[in-house]
C-alpha positions as CSV (number, residue, x, y, z in Angstrom):
1,M,101.1,-116.2,-148.3
2,A,100.7,-113.7,-151.1
3,T,100.4,-110.0,-150.3
4,Q,96.8,-108.7,-150.5
5,T,95.7,-105.5,-152.0
6,L,93.6,-103.0,-150.1
7,A,90.6,-103.9,-152.2
8,E,91.1,-107.6,-151.5
9,R,91.4,-107.0,-147.8
10,T,88.4,-104.8,-147.8
11,E,86.4,-107.5,-149.6
12,I,87.5,-110.2,-147.1
13,L,86.7,-108.1,-144.1
14,A,83.4,-106.7,-145.4
15,P,81.2,-109.5,-144.0
16,T,82.6,-108.9,-140.5
17,G,81.8,-105.2,-140.6
18,L,85.5,-104.3,-140.3
19,A,87.7,-102.3,-142.5
20,P,91.4,-102.7,-143.0
21,L,93.5,-100.1,-141.3
22,L,96.3,-98.4,-143.2
23,T,99.8,-97.7,-141.9
24,T,101.3,-94.2,-142.2
25,A,103.3,-95.4,-145.2
26,Q,100.2,-96.8,-146.9
27,L,98.3,-93.5,-146.3
28,M,101.3,-91.6,-147.7
29,A,101.3,-93.7,-150.8
30,R,97.5,-93.5,-151.2
31,Y,97.6,-89.7,-151.2
32,G,101.1,-89.1,-152.6
33,V,102.2,-87.1,-149.6
34,S,105.1,-87.0,-147.2
35,N,105.3,-88.2,-143.6
36,W,105.4,-84.6,-142.6
37,T,102.0,-84.0,-144.3
38,V,100.4,-87.0,-142.5
39,N,101.8,-85.7,-139.2
40,E,100.2,-82.3,-139.9
41,W,96.9,-83.9,-140.7
42,V,97.0,-85.8,-137.4
43,K,97.8,-82.5,-135.6
44,N,94.8,-80.9,-137.3
45,G,92.4,-83.7,-136.3
46,C,92.8,-86.5,-138.8
47,P,91.3,-89.6,-137.2
48,V,93.8,-92.1,-135.9
49,E,92.8,-95.6,-134.8
50,P,94.2,-96.8,-131.4
51,T,96.6,-99.8,-131.5
52,A,98.0,-102.0,-128.9
53,F,101.5,-101.4,-130.2
54,R,103.6,-98.4,-131.2
55,G,102.6,-96.8,-134.4
56,R,99.5,-95.4,-136.0
57,R,96.8,-96.9,-138.1
58,F,94.2,-95.1,-140.2
59,D,90.7,-96.1,-141.3
60,L,90.5,-94.9,-144.9
61,A,86.8,-94.2,-144.7
62,K,87.2,-92.0,-141.7
63,V,90.2,-90.2,-143.2
64,Q,88.2,-89.6,-146.4
65,A,85.3,-88.2,-144.4
66,W,87.6,-86.0,-142.4
67,M,89.2,-84.7,-145.6
68,A,85.8,-84.0,-147.2
69,E,84.9,-82.0,-144.0
70,Q,88.1,-80.1,-144.2
71,S,87.6,-79.2,-147.9
72,A,84.0,-78.0,-147.1
73,R,85.3,-75.5,-144.5
74,P,86.0,-72.0,-145.7
75,A,89.6,-71.1,-145.9
76,A,90.9,-69.0,-143.0
């Protein structure tokens, strides 16, 4: 089975109303940040999807909405 891109997985899951969940590594690659940065985002409220196993998964749409909310807040 060939590896699917995020766009391909999103298209396949769209009719079901689901979105593919990203791993920490995929989120790091998407934004070009380190694991430390993702950990800081989570500490600061970045949404994490529950899983039945060890690890974290991220819904890209929720992360994007959270990031937009963070950028709209005035700097402290």
